[in-house]
PDB file with one MODEL, atoms N, CA, C and O in Angstrom:
MODEL        1
ATOM      1  N   MET A   1       0.844  -1.154   0.000  1.00  0.00           N
ATOM      2  CA  MET A   1       0.000   0.000   0.000  1.00  0.00           C
ATOM      3  C   MET A   1       0.903   1.235   0.000  1.00  0.00           C
ATOM      4  O   MET A   1       1.684   1.437   0.930  1.00  0.00           O
ATOM      5  N   TYR A   2       0.796   2.057  -1.042  1.00  0.00           N
ATOM      6  CA  TYR A   2       1.618   3.259  -1.100  1.00  0.00           C
ATOM      7  C   TYR A   2       0.994   4.281  -2.047  1.00  0.00           C
ATOM      8  O   TYR A   2       0.161   3.945  -2.888  1.00  0.00           O
ATOM      9  N   ALA A   3       1.411   5.520  -1.893  1.00  0.00           N
ATOM     10  CA  ALA A   3       0.995   6.609  -2.772  1.00  0.00           C
ATOM     11  C   ALA A   3       2.228   7.411  -3.171  1.00  0.00           C
ATOM     12  O   ALA A   3       3.152   7.583  -2.376  1.00  0.00           O
ATOM     13  N   THR A   4       2.235   7.895  -4.400  1.00  0.00           N
ATOM     14  CA  THR A   4       3.334   8.736  -4.858  1.00  0.00           C
ATOM     15  C   THR A   4       2.772  10.059  -5.363  1.00  0.00           C
ATOM     16  O   THR A   4       1.696  10.110  -5.960  1.00  0.00           O
ATOM     17  N   HIS A   5       3.513  11.113  -5.113  1.00  0.00           N
ATOM     18  CA  HIS A   5       3.129  12.447  -5.558  1.00  0.00           C
ATOM     19  C   HIS A   5       4.376  13.139  -6.100  1.00  0.00           C
ATOM     20  O   HIS A   5       5.465  12.983  -5.548  1.00  0.00           O
ATOM     21  N   ALA A   6       4.219  13.894  -7.168  1.00  0.00           N
ATOM     22  CA  ALA A   6       5.342  14.643  -7.736  1.00  0.00           C
ATOM     23  C   ALA A   6       4.825  15.958  -8.303  1.00  0.00           C
ATOM     24  O   ALA A   6       3.703  16.034  -8.803  1.00  0.00           O
ATOM     25  N   ASN A   7       5.646  16.976  -8.220  1.00  0.00           N
ATOM     26  CA  ASN A   7       5.300  18.289  -8.730  1.00  0.00           C
ATOM     27  C   ASN A   7       6.569  18.925  -9.284  1.00  0.00           C
ATOM     28  O   ASN A   7       7.566  19.041  -8.572  1.00  0.00           O
ATOM     29  N   VAL A   8       6.538  19.337 -10.549  1.00  0.00           N
ATOM     30  CA  VAL A   8       7.683  19.980 -11.185  1.00  0.00           C
ATOM     31  C   VAL A   8       7.188  21.260 -11.851  1.00  0.00           C
ATOM     32  O   VAL A   8       6.183  21.248 -12.562  1.00  0.00           O
ATOM     33  N   GLN A   9       7.895  22.359 -11.618  1.00  0.00           N
ATOM     34  CA  GLN A   9       7.552  23.620 -12.267  1.00  0.00           C
ATOM     35  C   GLN A   9       8.806  24.301 -12.783  1.00  0.00           C
ATOM     36  O   GLN A   9       9.871  24.226 -12.171  1.00  0.00           O
ATOM     37  N   ILE A  10       8.660  24.966 -13.917  1.00  0.00           N
ATOM     38  CA  ILE A  10       9.749  25.738 -14.508  1.00  0.00           C
ATOM     39  C   ILE A  10       9.214  27.140 -14.777  1.00  0.00           C
ATOM     40  O   ILE A  10       8.129  27.301 -15.335  1.00  0.00           O
ATOM     41  N   GLU A  11       9.972  28.140 -14.383  1.00  0.00           N
ATOM     42  CA  GLU A  11       9.567  29.523 -14.621  1.00  0.00           C
ATOM     43  C   GLU A  11      10.697  30.244 -15.348  1.00  0.00           C
ATOM     44  O   GLU A  11      11.869  30.121 -14.991  1.00  0.00           O
ATOM     45  N   GLN A  12      10.319  30.993 -16.367  1.00  0.00           N
ATOM     46  CA  GLN A  12      11.303  31.743 -17.153  1.00  0.00           C
ATOM     47  C   GLN A  12      10.855  33.197 -17.256  1.00  0.00           C
ATOM     48  O   GLN A  12       9.728  33.477 -17.667  1.00  0.00           O
ATOM     49  N   ALA A  13      11.727  34.105 -16.888  1.00  0.00           N
ATOM     50  CA  ALA A  13      11.436  35.534 -17.032  1.00  0.00           C
ATOM     51  C   ALA A  13      11.680  35.945 -18.472  1.00  0.00           C
ATOM     52  O   ALA A  13      12.769  35.728 -19.003  1.00  0.00           O
ATOM     53  N   LEU A  14      10.670  36.541 -19.113  1.00  0.00           N
ATOM     54  CA  LEU A  14      10.805  37.018 -20.486  1.00  0.00           C
ATOM     55  C   LEU A  14      11.238  38.480 -20.511  1.00  0.00           C
ATOM     56  O   LEU A  14      12.095  38.871 -21.304  1.00  0.00           O
ATOM     57  N   THR A  15      10.641  39.275 -19.643  1.00  0.00           N
ATOM     58  CA  THR A  15      11.026  40.682 -19.464  1.00  0.00           C
ATOM     59  C   THR A  15      11.013  40.966 -17.969  1.00  0.00           C
ATOM     60  O   THR A  15      10.800  40.058 -17.165  1.00  0.00           O
ATOM     61  N   ASN A  16      11.241  42.223 -17.590  1.00  0.00           N
ATOM     62  CA  ASN A  16      11.194  42.579 -16.166  1.00  0.00           C
ATOM     63  C   ASN A  16       9.796  42.422 -15.576  1.00  0.00           C
ATOM     64  O   ASN A  16       9.655  42.197 -14.374  1.00  0.00           O
ATOM     65  N   ASP A  17       8.756  42.539 -16.414  1.00  0.00           N
ATOM     66  CA  ASP A  17       7.373  42.482 -15.935  1.00  0.00           C
ATOM     67  C   ASP A  17       6.618  41.245 -16.405  1.00  0.00           C
ATOM     68  O   ASP A  17       5.425  41.133 -16.120  1.00  0.00           O
ATOM     69  N   LEU A  18       7.246  40.319 -17.103  1.00  0.00           N
ATOM     70  CA  LEU A  18       6.534  39.181 -17.686  1.00  0.00           C
ATOM     71  C   LEU A  18       7.350  37.903 -17.528  1.00  0.00           C
ATOM     72  O   LEU A  18       8.545  37.868 -17.821  1.00  0.00           O
ATOM     73  N   SER A  19       6.678  36.857 -17.059  1.00  0.00           N
ATOM     74  CA  SER A  19       7.325  35.547 -16.950  1.00  0.00           C
ATOM     75  C   SER A  19       6.343  34.467 -17.367  1.00  0.00           C
ATOM     76  O   SER A  19       5.130  34.680 -17.373  1.00  0.00           O
ATOM     77  N   VAL A  20       6.873  33.318 -17.712  1.00  0.00           N
ATOM     78  CA  VAL A  20       6.076  32.165 -18.127  1.00  0.00           C
ATOM     79  C   VAL A  20       6.400  31.008 -17.195  1.00  0.00           C
ATOM     80  O   VAL A  20       7.562  30.747 -16.881  1.00  0.00           O
ATOM     81  N   THR A  21       5.345  30.316 -16.757  1.00  0.00           N
ATOM     82  CA  THR A  21       5.513  29.162 -15.876  1.00  0.00           C
ATOM     83  C   THR A  21       4.837  27.949 -16.505  1.00  0.00           C
ATOM     84  O   THR A  21       3.714  28.053 -16.999  1.00  0.00           O
ATOM     85  N   ALA A  22       5.507  26.811 -16.491  1.00  0.00           N
ATOM     86  CA  ALA A  22       4.939  25.538 -16.939  1.00  0.00           C
ATOM     87  C   ALA A  22       5.129  24.535 -15.810  1.00  0.00           C
ATOM     88  O   ALA A  22       6.181  24.491 -15.170  1.00  0.00           O
ATOM     89  N   GLY A  23       4.088  23.724 -15.572  1.00  0.00           N
ATOM     90  CA  GLY A  23       4.185  22.778 -14.471  1.00  0.00           C
ATOM     91  C   GLY A  23       3.514  21.451 -14.777  1.00  0.00           C
ATOM     92  O   GLY A  23       2.700  21.343 -15.694  1.00  0.00           O
ATOM     93  N   PHE A  24       3.868  20.451 -13.996  1.00  0.00           N
ATOM     94  CA  PHE A  24       3.315  19.102 -14.114  1.00  0.00           C
ATOM     95  C   PHE A  24       3.094  18.560 -12.711  1.00  0.00           C
ATOM     96  O   PHE A  24       3.971  18.656 -11.853  1.00  0.00           O
ATOM     97  N   ILE A  25       1.908  17.986 -12.484  1.00  0.00           N
ATOM     98  CA  ILE A  25       1.587  17.377 -11.188  1.00  0.00           C
ATOM     99  C   ILE A  25       1.202  15.924 -11.431  1.00  0.00           C
ATOM    100  O   ILE A  25       0.399  15.632 -12.317  1.00  0.00           O
ATOM    101  N   HIS A  26       1.765  15.026 -10.656  1.00  0.00           N
ATOM    102  CA  HIS A  26       1.469  13.591 -10.753  1.00  0.00           C
ATOM    103  C   HIS A  26       1.066  13.076  -9.376  1.00  0.00           C
ATOM    104  O   HIS A  26       1.684  13.421  -8.368  1.00  0.00           O
ATOM    105  N   SER A  27       0.027  12.248  -9.344  1.00  0.00           N
ATOM    106  CA  SER A  27      -0.406  11.615  -8.099  1.00  0.00           C
ATOM    107  C   SER A  27      -0.961  10.235  -8.434  1.00  0.00           C
ATOM    108  O   SER A  27      -1.791  10.101  -9.333  1.00  0.00           O
ATOM    109  N   SER A  28      -0.508   9.214  -7.719  1.00  0.00           N
ATOM    110  CA  SER A  28      -1.025   7.864  -7.937  1.00  0.00           C
ATOM    111  C   SER A  28      -0.904   7.061  -6.652  1.00  0.00           C
ATOM    112  O   SER A  28      -0.129   7.398  -5.757  1.00  0.00           O
ATOM    113  N   GLY A  29      -1.678   6.003  -6.582  1.00  0.00           N
ATOM    114  CA  GLY A  29      -1.638   5.129  -5.416  1.00  0.00           C
ATOM    115  C   GLY A  29      -1.841   3.688  -5.830  1.00  0.00           C
ATOM    116  O   GLY A  29      -2.487   3.415  -6.842  1.00  0.00           O
ATOM    117  N   ARG A  30      -1.309   2.786  -5.075  1.00  0.00           N
ATOM    118  CA  ARG A  30      -1.441   1.355  -5.347  1.00  0.00           C
ATOM    119  C   ARG A  30      -1.853   0.635  -4.073  1.00  0.00           C
ATOM    120  O   ARG A  30      -1.308   0.882  -2.998  1.00  0.00           O
ATOM    121  N   HIS A  31      -2.810  -0.248  -4.210  1.00  0.00           N
ATOM    122  CA  HIS A  31      -3.278  -1.090  -3.111  1.00  0.00           C
ATOM    123  C   HIS A  31      -3.765  -0.259  -1.921  1.00  0.00           C
ATOM    124  O   HIS A  31      -3.541  -0.629  -0.769  1.00  0.00           O
ATOM    125  N   LEU A  32      -4.433   0.871  -2.206  1.00  0.00           N
ATOM    126  CA  LEU A  32      -4.960   1.717  -1.142  1.00  0.00           C
ATOM    127  C   LEU A  32      -6.296   1.157  -0.666  1.00  0.00           C
ATOM    128  O   LEU A  32      -7.028   0.568  -1.460  1.00  0.00           O
ATOM    129  N   PRO A  33      -6.631   1.328   0.616  1.00  0.00           N
ATOM    130  CA  PRO A  33      -7.908   0.820   1.115  1.00  0.00           C
ATOM    131  C   PRO A  33      -9.076   1.558   0.469  1.00  0.00           C
ATOM    132  O   PRO A  33      -9.003   2.759   0.208  1.00  0.00           O
ATOM    133  N   LEU A  34     -10.144   0.823   0.218  1.00  0.00           N
ATOM    134  CA  LEU A  34     -11.327   1.360  -0.433  1.00  0.00           C
ATOM    135  C   LEU A  34     -12.550   0.953   0.379  1.00  0.00           C
ATOM    136  O   LEU A  34     -12.768  -0.233   0.623  1.00  0.00           O
ATOM    137  N   TYR A  35     -13.337   1.920   0.792  1.00  0.00           N
ATOM    138  CA  TYR A  35     -14.556   1.652   1.551  1.00  0.00           C
ATOM    139  C   TYR A  35     -15.749   2.082   0.706  1.00  0.00           C
ATOM    140  O   TYR A  35     -15.804   3.215   0.229  1.00  0.00           O
ATOM    141  N   ARG A  36     -16.705   1.169   0.523  1.00  0.00           N
ATOM    142  CA  ARG A  36     -17.918   1.477  -0.240  1.00  0.00           C
ATOM    143  C   ARG A  36     -19.133   1.260   0.644  1.00  0.00           C
ATOM    144  O   ARG A  36     -19.194   0.297   1.408  1.00  0.00           O
ATOM    145  N   ASN A  37     -20.100   2.160   0.536  1.00  0.00           N
ATOM    146  CA  ASN A  37     -21.352   2.023   1.268  1.00  0.00           C
ATOM    147  C   ASN A  37     -22.277   1.115   0.465  1.00  0.00           C
ATOM    148  O   ASN A  37     -22.646   1.452  -0.660  1.00  0.00           O
ATOM    149  N   ILE A  38     -22.654  -0.027   1.024  1.00  0.00           N
ATOM    150  CA  ILE A  38     -23.536  -0.951   0.308  1.00  0.00           C
ATOM    151  C   ILE A  38     -24.981  -0.820   0.768  1.00  0.00           C
ATOM    152  O   ILE A  38     -25.834  -1.596   0.336  1.00  0.00           O
ATOM    153  N   ASN A  39     -25.275   0.151   1.641  1.00  0.00           N
ATOM    154  CA  ASN A  39     -26.646   0.388   2.099  1.00  0.00           C
ATOM    155  C   ASN A  39     -27.065   1.801   1.685  1.00  0.00           C
ATOM    156  O   ASN A  39     -27.483   2.611   2.512  1.00  0.00           O
ATOM    157  N   ARG A  40     -26.943   2.069   0.398  1.00  0.00           N
ATOM    158  CA  ARG A  40     -27.258   3.399  -0.112  1.00  0.00           C
ATOM    159  C   ARG A  40     -28.761   3.625  -0.156  1.00  0.00           C
ATOM    160  O   ARG A  40     -29.554   2.701   0.022  1.00  0.00           O
ATOM    161  N   ILE A  41     -29.127   4.866  -0.395  1.00  0.00           N
ATOM    162  CA  ILE A  41     -30.536   5.234  -0.497  1.00  0.00           C
ATOM    163  C   ILE A  41     -31.082   4.718  -1.823  1.00  0.00           C
ATOM    164  O   ILE A  41     -30.448   4.885  -2.865  1.00  0.00           O
ATOM    165  N   ASN A  42     -32.244   4.097  -1.787  1.00  0.00           N
ATOM    166  CA  ASN A  42     -32.869   3.588  -3.000  1.00  0.00           C
ATOM    167  C   ASN A  42     -33.448   4.733  -3.815  1.00  0.00           C
ATOM    168  O   ASN A  42     -34.001   5.671  -3.242  1.00  0.00           O
ATOM    169  N   PRO A  43     -33.335   4.682  -5.133  1.00  0.00           N
ATOM    170  CA  PRO A  43     -33.972   5.714  -5.956  1.00  0.00           C
ATOM    171  C   PRO A  43     -35.489   5.574  -5.892  1.00  0.00           C
ATOM    172  O   PRO A  43     -36.016   4.468  -5.767  1.00  0.00           O
ATOM    173  N   THR A  44     -36.192   6.717  -5.979  1.00  0.00           N
ATOM    174  CA  THR A  44     -37.657   6.703  -5.924  1.00  0.00           C
ATOM    175  C   THR A  44     -38.275   6.751  -7.308  1.00  0.00           C
ATOM    176  O   THR A  44     -39.490   6.615  -7.448  1.00  0.00           O
ATOM    177  N   GLY A  45     -37.458   6.941  -8.330  1.00  0.00           N
ATOM    178  CA  GLY A  45     -37.950   7.011  -9.697  1.00  0.00           C
ATOM    179  C   GLY A  45     -36.790   7.194 -10.650  1.00  0.00           C
ATOM    180  O   GLY A  45     -35.626   7.020 -10.289  1.00  0.00           O
ATOM    181  N   ALA A  46     -37.139   7.556 -11.892  1.00  0.00           N
ATOM    182  CA  ALA A  46     -36.102   7.779 -12.903  1.00  0.00           C
ATOM    183  C   ALA A  46     -36.516   8.922 -13.810  1.00  0.00           C
ATOM    184  O   ALA A  46     -37.704   9.141 -14.049  1.00  0.00           O
ATOM    185  N   LEU A  47     -35.534   9.647 -14.312  1.00  0.00           N
ATOM    186  CA  LEU A  47     -35.784  10.704 -15.286  1.00  0.00           C
ATOM    187  C   LEU A  47     -35.988  10.079 -16.658  1.00  0.00           C
ATOM    188  O   LEU A  47     -35.806   8.873 -16.831  1.00  0.00           O
ATOM    189  N   ALA A  48     -36.364  10.896 -17.627  1.00  0.00           N
ATOM    190  CA  ALA A  48     -36.621  10.390 -18.977  1.00  0.00           C
ATOM    191  C   ALA A  48     -35.383   9.746 -19.594  1.00  0.00           C
ATOM    192  O   ALA A  48     -35.502   8.816 -20.391  1.00  0.00           O
ATOM    193  N   ASP A  49     -34.188  10.237 -19.230  1.00  0.00           N
ATOM    194  CA  ASP A  49     -32.967   9.661 -19.798  1.00  0.00           C
ATOM    195  C   ASP A  49     -32.433   8.481 -18.993  1.00  0.00           C
ATOM    196  O   ASP A  49     -31.365   7.960 -19.314  1.00  0.00           O
ATOM    197  N   GLY A  50     -33.148   8.047 -17.955  1.00  0.00           N
ATOM    198  CA  GLY A  50     -32.766   6.866 -17.195  1.00  0.00           C
ATOM    199  C   GLY A  50     -32.004   7.130 -15.917  1.00  0.00           C
ATOM    200  O   GLY A  50     -31.771   6.203 -15.142  1.00  0.00           O
ATOM    201  N   ARG A  51     -31.599   8.388 -15.668  1.00  0.00           N
ATOM    202  CA  ARG A  51     -30.877   8.702 -14.429  1.00  0.00           C
ATOM    203  C   ARG A  51     -31.813   8.568 -13.233  1.00  0.00           C
ATOM    204  O   ARG A  51     -32.977   8.959 -13.319  1.00  0.00           O
ATOM    205  N   PRO A  52     -31.324   8.020 -12.116  1.00  0.00           N
ATOM    206  CA  PRO A  52     -32.187   7.825 -10.949  1.00  0.00           C
ATOM    207  C   PRO A  52     -32.522   9.138 -10.247  1.00  0.00           C
ATOM    208  O   PRO A  52     -31.739  10.088 -10.267  1.00  0.00           O
ATOM    209  N   VAL A  53     -33.706   9.172  -9.623  1.00  0.00           N
ATOM    210  CA  VAL A  53     -34.157  10.299  -8.810  1.00  0.00           C
ATOM    211  C   VAL A  53     -34.258   9.794  -7.382  1.00  0.00           C
ATOM    212  O   VAL A  53     -34.843   8.741  -7.129  1.00  0.00           O
ATOM    213  N   TYR A  54     -33.682  10.555  -6.439  1.00  0.00           N
ATOM    214  CA  TYR A  54     -33.670  10.157  -5.039  1.00  0.00           C
ATOM    215  C   TYR A  54     -34.602  11.038  -4.232  1.00  0.00           C
ATOM    216  O   TYR A  54     -34.850  12.187  -4.599  1.00  0.00           O
ATOM    217  N   SER A  55     -35.114  10.512  -3.149  1.00  0.00           N
ATOM    218  CA  SER A  55     -36.005  11.249  -2.257  1.00  0.00           C
ATOM    219  C   SER A  55     -35.239  12.352  -1.543  1.00  0.00           C
ATOM    220  O   SER A  55     -34.046  12.211  -1.277  1.00  0.00           O
ATOM    221  N   ASN A  56     -35.923  13.454  -1.232  1.00  0.00           N
ATOM    222  CA  ASN A  56     -35.320  14.530  -0.444  1.00  0.00           C
ATOM    223  C   ASN A  56     -35.199  14.147   1.017  1.00  0.00           C
ATOM    224  O   ASN A  56     -34.401  14.736   1.746  1.00  0.00           O
ATOM    225  N   THR A  57     -35.974  13.174   1.455  1.00  0.00           N
ATOM    226  CA  THR A  57     -35.966  12.732   2.843  1.00  0.00           C
ATOM    227  C   THR A  57     -35.115  11.480   2.969  1.00  0.00           C
ATOM    228  O   THR A  57     -35.376  10.472   2.313  1.00  0.00           O
ATOM    229  N   VAL A  58     -34.101  11.550   3.810  1.00  0.00           N
ATOM    230  CA  VAL A  58     -33.256  10.386   4.063  1.00  0.00           C
ATOM    231  C   VAL A  58     -33.700   9.783   5.381  1.00  0.00           C
ATOM    232  O   VAL A  58     -33.576  10.408   6.435  1.00  0.00           O
ATOM    233  N   SER A  59     -34.207   8.589   5.317  1.00  0.00           N
ATOM    234  CA  SER A  59     -34.629   7.891   6.529  1.00  0.00           C
ATOM    235  C   SER A  59     -34.325   6.411   6.353  1.00  0.00           C
ATOM    236  O   SER A  59     -33.891   5.967   5.291  1.00  0.00           O
ATOM    237  N   ALA A  60     -34.561   5.672   7.405  1.00  0.00           N
ATOM    238  CA  ALA A  60     -34.292   4.235   7.339  1.00  0.00           C
ATOM    239  C   ALA A  60     -35.141   3.561   6.269  1.00  0.00           C
ATOM    240  O   ALA A  60     -34.707   2.585   5.657  1.00  0.00           O
ATOM    241  N   ALA A  61     -36.344   4.075   6.038  1.00  0.00           N
ATOM    242  CA  ALA A  61     -37.243   3.444   5.072  1.00  0.00           C
ATOM    243  C   ALA A  61     -36.743   3.575   3.635  1.00  0.00           C
ATOM    244  O   ALA A  61     -37.152   2.794   2.776  1.00  0.00           O
ATOM    245  N   THR A  62     -35.878   4.534   3.354  1.00  0.00           N
ATOM    246  CA  THR A  62     -35.386   4.710   1.984  1.00  0.00           C
ATOM    247  C   THR A  62     -34.121   3.909   1.704  1.00  0.00           C
ATOM    248  O   THR A  62     -33.594   3.965   0.593  1.00  0.00           O
ATOM    249  N   ARG A  63     -33.629   3.175   2.675  1.00  0.00           N
ATOM    250  CA  ARG A  63     -32.400   2.389   2.501  1.00  0.00           C
ATOM    251  C   ARG A  63     -32.737   0.946   2.123  1.00  0.00           C
ATOM    252  O   ARG A  63     -33.855   0.481   2.345  1.00  0.00           O
ATOM    253  N   MET A  64     -31.754   0.245   1.548  1.00  0.00           N
ATOM    254  CA  MET A  64     -31.955  -1.150   1.169  1.00  0.00           C
ATOM    255  C   MET A  64     -32.249  -2.004   2.394  1.00  0.00           C
ATOM    256  O   MET A  64     -33.156  -2.836   2.363  1.00  0.00           O
ATOM    257  N   ASP A  65     -31.495  -1.812   3.469  1.00  0.00           N
ATOM    258  CA  ASP A  65     -31.736  -2.502   4.733  1.00  0.00           C
ATOM    259  C   ASP A  65     -32.049  -1.433   5.774  1.00  0.00           C
ATOM    260  O   ASP A  65     -31.128  -0.803   6.293  1.00  0.00           O
ATOM    261  N   PRO A  66     -33.332  -1.210   6.095  1.00  0.00           N
ATOM    262  CA  PRO A  66     -33.722  -0.097   6.968  1.00  0.00           C
ATOM    263  C   PRO A  66     -33.245  -0.233   8.406  1.00  0.00           C
ATOM    264  O   PRO A  66     -33.384   0.716   9.177  1.00  0.00           O
ATOM    265  N   ARG A  67     -32.691  -1.368   8.798  1.00  0.00           N
ATOM    266  CA  ARG A  67     -32.222  -1.525  10.178  1.00  0.00           C
ATOM    267  C   ARG A  67     -30.924  -0.775  10.435  1.00  0.00           C
ATOM    268  O   ARG A  67     -30.567  -0.537  11.589  1.00  0.00           O
ATOM    269  N   PHE A  68     -30.210  -0.397   9.368  1.00  0.00           N
ATOM    270  CA  PHE A  68     -28.900   0.232   9.512  1.00  0.00           C
ATOM    271  C   PHE A  68     -28.823   1.502   8.670  1.00  0.00           C
ATOM    272  O   PHE A  68     -29.579   1.663   7.712  1.00  0.00           O
ATOM    273  N   ASN A  69     -27.910   2.404   9.030  1.00  0.00           N
ATOM    274  CA  ASN A  69     -27.633   3.575   8.196  1.00  0.00           C
ATOM    275  C   ASN A  69     -26.613   3.186   7.138  1.00  0.00           C
ATOM    276  O   ASN A  69     -26.993   2.674   6.085  1.00  0.00           O
ATOM    277  N   ASN A  70     -25.347   3.411   7.384  1.00  0.00           N
ATOM    278  CA  ASN A  70     -24.300   3.061   6.425  1.00  0.00           C
ATOM    279  C   ASN A  70     -23.707   1.701   6.765  1.00  0.00           C
ATOM    280  O   ASN A  70     -23.390   1.425   7.922  1.00  0.00           O
ATOM    281  N   ILE A  71     -23.561   0.862   5.761  1.00  0.00           N
ATOM    282  CA  ILE A  71     -22.865  -0.414   5.897  1.00  0.00           C
ATOM    283  C   ILE A  71     -21.688  -0.346   4.932  1.00  0.00           C
ATOM    284  O   ILE A  71     -21.872  -0.328   3.715  1.00  0.00           O
ATOM    285  N   LEU A  72     -20.476  -0.308   5.485  1.00  0.00           N
ATOM    286  CA  LEU A  72     -19.283  -0.157   4.659  1.00  0.00           C
ATOM    287  C   LEU A  72     -18.634  -1.509   4.408  1.00  0.00           C
ATOM    288  O   LEU A  72     -18.513  -2.332   5.315  1.00  0.00           O
ATOM    289  N   ILE A  73     -18.219  -1.724   3.168  1.00  0.00           N
ATOM    290  CA  ILE A  73     -17.488  -2.927   2.816  1.00  0.00           C
ATOM    291  C   ILE A  73     -16.063  -2.498   2.469  1.00  0.00           C
ATOM    292  O   ILE A  73     -15.858  -1.491   1.792  1.00  0.00           O
ATOM    293  N   TYR A  74     -15.102  -3.254   2.929  1.00  0.00           N
ATOM    294  CA  TYR A  74     -13.683  -2.933   2.747  1.00  0.00           C
ATOM    295  C   TYR A  74     -13.131  -3.703   1.568  1.00  0.00           C
ATOM    296  O   TYR A  74     -13.409  -4.890   1.402  1.00  0.00           O
ATOM    297  N   GLY A  75     -12.361  -3.033   0.767  1.00  0.00           N
ATOM    298  CA  GLY A  75     -11.679  -3.671  -0.348  1.00  0.00           C
ATOM    299  C   GLY A  75     -10.347  -2.989  -0.566  1.00  0.00           C
ATOM    300  O   GLY A  75     -10.030  -2.003   0.100  1.00  0.00           O
ATOM    301  N   VAL A  76      -9.579  -3.503  -1.484  1.00  0.00           N
ATOM    302  CA  VAL A  76      -8.282  -2.915  -1.810  1.00  0.00           C
ATOM    303  C   VAL A  76      -8.301  -2.549  -3.280  1.00  0.00           C
ATOM    304  O   VAL A  76      -8.630  -3.376  -4.131  1.00  0.00           O
ATOM    305  N   GLY A  77      -7.947  -1.305  -3.578  1.00  0.00           N
ATOM    306  CA  GLY A  77      -7.884  -0.853  -4.963  1.00  0.00           C
ATOM    307  C   GLY A  77      -6.634  -1.359  -5.647  1.00  0.00           C
ATOM    308  O   GLY A  77      -5.796  -2.016  -5.029  1.00  0.00           O
ATOM    309  N   ARG A  78      -6.513  -1.054  -6.914  1.00  0.00           N
ATOM    310  CA  ARG A  78      -5.344  -1.480  -7.675  1.00  0.00           C
ATOM    311  C   ARG A  78      -4.162  -0.618  -7.392  1.00  0.00           C
ATOM    312  O   ARG A  78      -3.088  -0.840  -7.952  1.00  0.00           O
TER     313      ARG A  78
ENDMDL
END
């Protein structure tokens, strides 16, 4: 399990009042822990294009298993 980060920037003065900067940022991780909520709120309908519509009220009755709020499952990412 690890993460890497890198940042490189180069700045060049063109005149006394003008400079140009170019930069690159890199960030990646391997085998990082991943937690997903498997007791999400159920959609109450769908839009014309198929996207789900959720209720404005969040309660136990709108969840897949109303006995619990969030149920997290642990996994490892790539």
